[in-house]
N, C-alpha and C positions, 0 to 999 in steps of 0.2 A: 503550354498555353492551350493546346487542344483539350487536355484533360480538365483544365479549369473551366473552359467554355462548356464542356459537357456536364460538368457538375452545376454550373449556372443554369443549363437548360433543365436539368433535373429539378432543381429548386424552383425554377419558373413554372413548369408543369405542376408540381406538387402543390405550390401556393395557389395557382390559378384554379386548380381542380377544387380546392377547399372554398374558394371565393365562389366558384360556380354552384357547388353544392349547399352553399350558405352555412358551411361549418365556420367559416370566417365571415361574419356578418358585417354590414356597413358600420364603419366606426371602430371595428376590432383592431386592436394594437398589434402590430407585427413586430415581435421582438426577435431581432437578428440571431441572438445567442440561443434562443430556445428553438428556433426553426433549424439553425445549424446543428444543434445537438440532436434533434429528432432525425435529421437526415444524415448524421454521422459526417459532417463536413465542416470546413471552416466557414467563418462568416463572410469571407471575401465573395464567393459565388452566390451566396444568399444576397448579399448587397447589390451584386450585378443584376439578379433575377428581379429584385424589388424595383431597381431602376428601370428595367424593361417594362415592368407592370405599371409603373408610374407613367411611362411614355404612352402606354395604351389607355391610361384614364382610369385603371382599375385600383390604383394606390395613390394616396396623396400624403405629403409630409407636412406636418404641422410643427410650429415653433414650440420648443420645449417639450414636445411629445414624441416625435418621431414618425415612423410610418404606420399609416392606418389604411385599412380598406376603405376605398372612396365612398363618400356619402351619397345616399340617393337624393333626389330632388327634395328639398325641405318641405314642399307643399304636400308631398304625400304623407310625411310624418306629421305635419300640422293637422291635416285632415282626419287621420287616424286618431290622434290625441283629442281632437274636438269631438270626434264621434264617440270615443270611449268615455270622455267626461260625462256626456249625455246618457249613453246607455248604461254605464255602471252606476251613475247617480241614481237612476231609476231602479236598477236592480237592487242596490243597496237598501233604498227606501222600501221596496216592496218585501225584502228579506227581513227588515227590522223587527217586525212583530213575531217572526217565526224563529228568531235566534234564541238559543237558551243561554242559561248562565255558563254552561260548559263551553258553548261555542264562543262567547265573548272573552272567556278566559283563554281559550286557545289563541284567538286574535291578538290578545294582550301579549301572551308569551311570545308569539312571533314577532311583535313590535319590540319586545324587550331584546330579542336576539339581534334584531336590526340596530338597536341602540348600542349594543355591545360591539358591533363591527365598526362603529364610527372612529374609534381610536386608531384602528388599522384598516383604513377604509378599502374595501374591495368592491368597485361598482358592480361587477357581474353578480357577485354573491348577495349584495344588498338588493339588486333588482329581483333576483331569485325569491328572496324572502318577502320582498314587497308584493310580488305576485301572489305568494302563498297568503299573505294577510288579506288582500282583497278577495281572493278566492274563498277564504273562510267566511267573509262577511256576506257573500251573495250565494253561498252554497244552498240555503234553503229557499231560494227564489221561486215563488209559486208560478212563475211564467217561464217554462223551460225554453222557449224560443229566445226570450230576452237574454237568458242565461248563456245560451249557445252564441248569441251574437257577441256578447262581451268576450267569451273565450276566443272566438275567431278573431276579433278585433286585437285582442291581446297578443295573439300568435302572429299577427301581421305586424305589429309594433316590433316584436322580437326580431322579425326578419329585416326591419328597416333600421333598427339601431340595437347594437349590442347592449348598450346601457345608456339611457339618458344621463343617469347620474355620473358617468365618466366625463361628461361635458360640463355638467353643473354640479360638482360634488357638495358645494355648499347648500344646495337645495335638500340634501338628505336629512339634515338635522331638522329643518322646517317640516319635512314630510313626516318624520315620526311624531313630532308634537300634534300635527293635524290627525294622524291616525288615532291617538289618544282622545282627541276631542270628538272624533266621529264615534268611537266606541262609547264614550261617556254619554253622548247624546241618545244612542240607541239604548243603553243602560237606564237611562233616566226617563225613558218613554216620551222623548221630545216628538213634537209634531212631525209626521212623515215628510212634509215639504221641507222642513228645516233640515232634517237628515239628508234628503236628496240634494239640497242646496250646498251643504257642507262637503258632501262626497264629490259633487260636481266641480265645486271650486278648488278642491284638492288637486284634481287632475289638471285643471285650468292653470293653476299656479306653477305646476311643473312645466307645462308647456310655455308659459310666459318667461319663466327663468331661462329655458332653453333658447327661446327666440331672442331675448335680451342679450344672451351670450353670443349668439350668432351675429347679431348686429354690431356688437363691440368688436368681436374678432374681425369682421369685414372692414370696420372703420379704421382699424390699426394695422390691418393687412398681415394678420398672423396666419391666415390660411394661405397655403401654397397651392396654386392649381396648375 
């Protein structure tokens, strides 16, 4: 019994340390088998450790999902997404006239890789590619301060959510279609304001999908607090 408790405490400190360092970000799924393998122990002490972290409010259980690192206040995520939609919409519009044919081909290639992941969906991998896509479109932004603000806000979002798409996987298919529309607008020399509006709405739609999911979950009681 003492030995099991000792292993439980080892697992507890290991998981808690990764949450504190944000290696395990809010929303990150805690897979008992993977953690047990990493620590070379059975899943029993890992389960005990996760239950202890749940009691402290650091972990929450979700129906049909399992244990996740507890979410931060949704208002923080919403504010970051709203800010990013405005900042990145402007950065994309300012970059539009500076993007070369090669730049647009690279953005399209990234989007194609995103489409390929849809059949075997990995939210974290999709999110990484998503960030690469948007980074490619704002790379030549003539306003370095605006570019910096977009980058900072994107990093903040990464700390708030492991991947928005893990909560709204259906949004991924719409997202890649919107990417193609944005690239096509830039390619065809659309008015800058039209490009800005498309880029801004793209982020706003992801936020709307997430908030709709949150309201639905709350209504049916699938979140366990």
